[in-house]
N, C-alpha and C positions, 0 to 999 in steps of 0.2 A: 531192081537196083543192083548193079554189078559193082565189084570192087575196083576202084581206080586209085592208083598209088598217089601219095602226096595230096590227099583230099580229106576234108573234114566232113563227117556224116552227122547230121543233126537228127536225133531221134533216140528211142529206146533201143539199146543194143540187142535186147531180146528179139526185136523185130528186124533189125538190120543184119546181124551176124548170120542168120540162116540163108541170106542171099549171097554170101561170099563162098567161093569154091573150096572144096576139100584141099587140104595140104598145100596151102598157098602162102603161108606166113612163116617167117623164120624165127621170130621172137615175139612174145606177148608180155607186156607189163600191164598189170591190172591194179589200180588203186581205187577200189570201190568205196561207196559210203560205208564208214565204219558203223558197227552196232554200238554207238556210244551214247544214244539217247540224249543228244545235244542238239540245240537249234542255234544257227547263226543267221544274222542278217547284216548285209553291208551295202553301201551305196558306192558305185564306182562309175567309170566312164565320165568323169567330170560332172557327176551328179545326174547323169541322164537315165541311169538304170539302177534298179535294186535287185539284189540276188539273195535268195534264202537257201540255206543249207540245212537240211533236217535229217538226222540219223535216228528218227523214231520209227519203230516198227510195230504195227498192230499185230498181235499174235505172238510177240516175243521172239526169242532166238531161233526157234525152229522155223518160223515163218521167214526169217532173214536167211537162214541156211537154204531153204527151199528156193527162195528168190535168187540166191547166188548159184544154185546147182545148175539150172537150165542154161545160165549164161556161161559157166565154166565148161559145161559139156560142149557148147558150140565153139568155145575157144580151142578146146582140144581137137575138135574135128578139123578146124582150118589150119592147125599147125602142121608143118612138114614133119616127116618121120624123124628128122634129125633136129627138130626145133624144140624149144623149151619155153616155159611160162613162169613168170615171177608174179606172185600174189602178195600185195602189200596189205597188212592188217595190224591191229593192235590187240591189247590184252582183253578187250571186251568180247572178242569172238574168235581169237586165233586157234583155240583148242578145237572148236567145232569145224573151222575151215581146214585145219590140218587133216582131220578125219575125212572130210569131203574130198579134198585133193587126193588123198591116198586112194579113195574109192574110184574116182574118175580117171586118175592117171595110173591105175593098176600098180600102185606102190613104187613108181619110178621117182622116188624122192631123192633129191640131190643135196640140198642144204636148207637149214633154217638160219637165215641171216638176221642178226640182231643189229639194228641201226640205232646207235646211242647218240643223244644230242642234249644240249642244254638250252632250255627255253625259259621264258618268264613264268613266275608262279611256283611256289614251293608248298607241298603238302605239310601238314603239321600233325596229322593223326595216323599217317602211314608213310612208307617210303615214297618219295617223289617218283612218279611214273614218267621216265625220260627215255623211253625207247619204243621203237616199232619192230614188228616182225615181218620179214619178207621170206616167203616160202618159194623155193626154186624146184621145179619139177620138169622132167623130160618126157617126151611122148614115147620114146623107145630107149633101149640101152645104148644105141648108137646116136649120140647127140653131139652138138657143137660146143666146144669150149676153147677159148682163145687165151691161153696162158700168158703169152707175151704182151697181150693188149692190156692186161690188168695187173701184171706183176709190178711190185714196188722195188726201187733200187735198194740193194743191200747196204747196210751201214758197216763198212769194214773197220771203222775205228774201234768198234767194241769187240772185234773178234780176237780171241786169244790164240787160236791156232795159227800156224804159219801160213802165209799166203805166197803162192808161187805164180810165176809168169811163164806161159808157154812160148813157143817159137813165133807165134803170131801176136804176142804182146797181150794176150788175154789172161786176166787174173783168175786163179782157181785155188781151191783147197783140195787136199787129197787124203785118201784113206788107204792104207796098205792092208790087204786081207788075203791070207794064204799066198803071200808073195806077189799078189796082183795089185796094181795101182788103180784106184777109182778116183776120177777127177770130178769136182763139183765147181763148175764155172760160176763166178760171181756176177758176171754181166747179165746172166739170165734173170736175175731178180728173184724176189720171193713173193708168194701170194699173200694177200691180206688174210687174216683170220676170218672166221665167220661172225665176228662182232666188229662193227665198223664205228670207230670213234673219231676218225680223221675227217669226216664230212659232217659239218654242223647244219642244223636247221637254219632257215632263212631268218635273219634278225630284222627288227623293224626298220632299220636304216639301209638295208642291203639294196643295191642297185637293181637286182632282178626281182625284188618284191613287188607284187601287183595288188596286195591287199586281200588275196584269196586265202581263206582261213586254213585250208589244208594243202597249200602249195608246197611242193617238194623242190629241193635245190637241183639245179642242172647237173652239178657234180655227181650227185647220187645216181641220176638217170644215166649219165655217161658211163659210170662204172658198170651198171647193169647191162647196158647195151653193148659195151665192149666185151663183157663176159661171154656172150653167146651169139654174137653176130659179127659180120665183116662188112666192109664197104660194099654197097649195092644191094645188101639184104633188105628184106621188108620187115618193119617193126610195126606192131599194132598195139594201140592203147584203147580199150573199149570204154574207159571212164576217164577221158583225157582232160577234164576240168579246165585249167587255164593253159594247157598245151605244153607243159615242160618236157614231156616225152617227145613231142614233135620238134621242139627246139633242139634238144640234145641229139636227136636222130639227124636232123638237118646238118648240124655242125660236124657230126661224125660221118657224113656222106652216106647215110642210109636212106632208103625210101621209107615212107611211113603212111599210116592210116590212123585217123583219130575218130572216135565216136563219143558224143555226149548228148544227153537228153535236153540240155538247156540251150535254147537259142542265144541267150545272152553270153554264155560261155563260148559258144562256137564263134560268135562275132569277136569276142576278145582274143581267141586263138588266132583267127585270121588276121586281125589287126596287129597282133604281136609279131607274127611272122612277116607280115608286110613291112612293118616299121623297122624291124631288126635286120632283115635280109633283102628287102626290096623284091620280094617274090610274090607272084599272084597265086592266091590259094582260093579254090572253089569250095563253097559249102553246099553239100548235096542234101536236099530235104524232099519230103513228099509234097503233095499239093497243098498249098496254103489256102484252106477253105474253112468253112464253119466247123467241120469235124476236127480238123487239125487244131483250131483255136480252142475248142472245148476241152481238148486233152492236155493243153498246156498247164503246167503248175501255175497257181494264182499270181505269183510275182512275175512270172514270165509273160503271162497274158497282160498284166499291167504294163510291162515294158513295151510289149507290142503296140499297145494303144498309145501310151504317153510319148515314148521315144520314137517308135516306128511310124506312127501315123501323124501325131501332132508335132513331132520334132521338138518335144518339150523336155522337161526335167521332172523327175519323181520328187515326191514330198520327202524332205529330210527328216521327217518324224518316223519313218519306217512304219512299224505296225500301228503305232498310236498316231494315225494320220489326221485325227480330228475331222474326218469326213472328206478330206482332200487327198487324193492319191498322187497328184502331180499338177504341173502347170504347163500351159501351152508356151510356144516360143515367143520371143520378143516381138516378132512380126504380128502376132495375134494379140498382143497386149498382156501376156503372162497371166492368163485367166485360169481359174481352178478347173480341175478335171476329177471326176469320180468314176471309178471303173467297177462294174459289176459283172462277174463271169456267171450270169444267170439269166433265166427267161422271166418274162412277165413281171418286170420290176414295177412296183406300185407307187401310190401317192406318198406313202411314208418316206420313201427314199428321197423324193423331191423335197418334201418338207424339211428333212434333216439337212439336205444340201443347201437350202436357202440360208439356214443359220450359219453354215460353214462359209458361204460366200460373203455374208455380212461381216463375219469375224475377220475375214481376209481383206475387207474393205474394197470389194470388187462389185461390179454391176453385171458381170457376165460369167457363165460357166457352162461346162459340158458334163453330161452323164452318158456313159457308154455302157450298153448291155446288149444281150442277144435279142431281147424284145421288151416292150413296155406295155403295161396295162392301160386301160382307158383312163383310170384315175390319175396316172402319172402325167398323161398329156393334158388333162383338164387342169391339174394343179400348175403345170408349167405355163399354160396359157393365162391362168388367173393371176399368178404372181408377176407376169410380164405386164399385163394390162393395169393391175391395181397398184403394184409396188415398184415397177420399173426394173425388175431383175430379169435378165435374159438368160434363161436356162434352156440350153439346146439339148434335146434328147436324140442321140444318134445310135442306131443299131449297128451291130458288127457287120451285117450285110451291106449297109450303106458305106461303111469304111472300106470294105473289100472292093466294092464297085468303084469307089472313088480312087483307090490305089491302082486299080487296073486301068 
């Protein structure tokens, strides 16, 4: 798998990044899963798919840091010598990640940017946590920084010193030292400090909001991209989620590459770019076979079955699905589906699904698994003959063959 600009890569970046060439990327922005020990679930795509976000790490913080280490090492390898990397994190792991970045980038630390924002919810037993940390590192001492692209206009109304105008009409202030005049032109602008309060988090009614729990605003990514890249450069996001980095890069006329392990997120990014800019975006993935489907996270596998094969909708009960993971399309009568990402599914699963079908007041349903035991087939046949419930058992291999 080679690197192709303006392409979304579906898969674990641990497996994808090693295929990219050395010194090929100008800027990397990484917003990995935080070590927050939180779990989110949401339903999107007009109810067609469910997405789970889990920042729970078996083995604790050191396992998380080791998980990050091999990915950051690959990021550094593919950076150009004048390239830089931004790592977005929060208070749950930023101290550990700072040490890790120092180690991998040989101490080429540039900034610790504090992004401050106001969001819903206020703590009552400690100070509200309303900021993230963004570490900025360079690969070498000779790195790209574009002052004019990120400088803010100066507010001359608050200046007490005299303002002068040169022969070209440019405003400046001056300092006389040892009889020599030093001019400080005001049109150059001034850099933001390393705490950013002028870019707010996405509020619930924002037009750009997609419902993604960790979505970052386009304005934040534009400032980061403008800091260390120019038009035509290549920007990489190895954890690109809902594609904000890709959107900001496209609007700033940069080339980009996005990677995400979630097939659902990759489709969302593709559709977001297609809808907003009428551009065709390809999703690169490995072979879609049994091995691929066994490695999918549970909800991603469920989406592949319900939305990808049956063109249906997921259950709006999320985790508490009462035995039903989704429903088929209207053309099929909106019948219940249960998805099992396992082998040798037995009679008990069919028994429980019978109850779920009756509760839904349906006469037909589907159970999908990698394989079924003899008892499952016998029970499905019995309930059809004796009770008129049509439970169709479909293996993943059958679904793959029918898709082909």
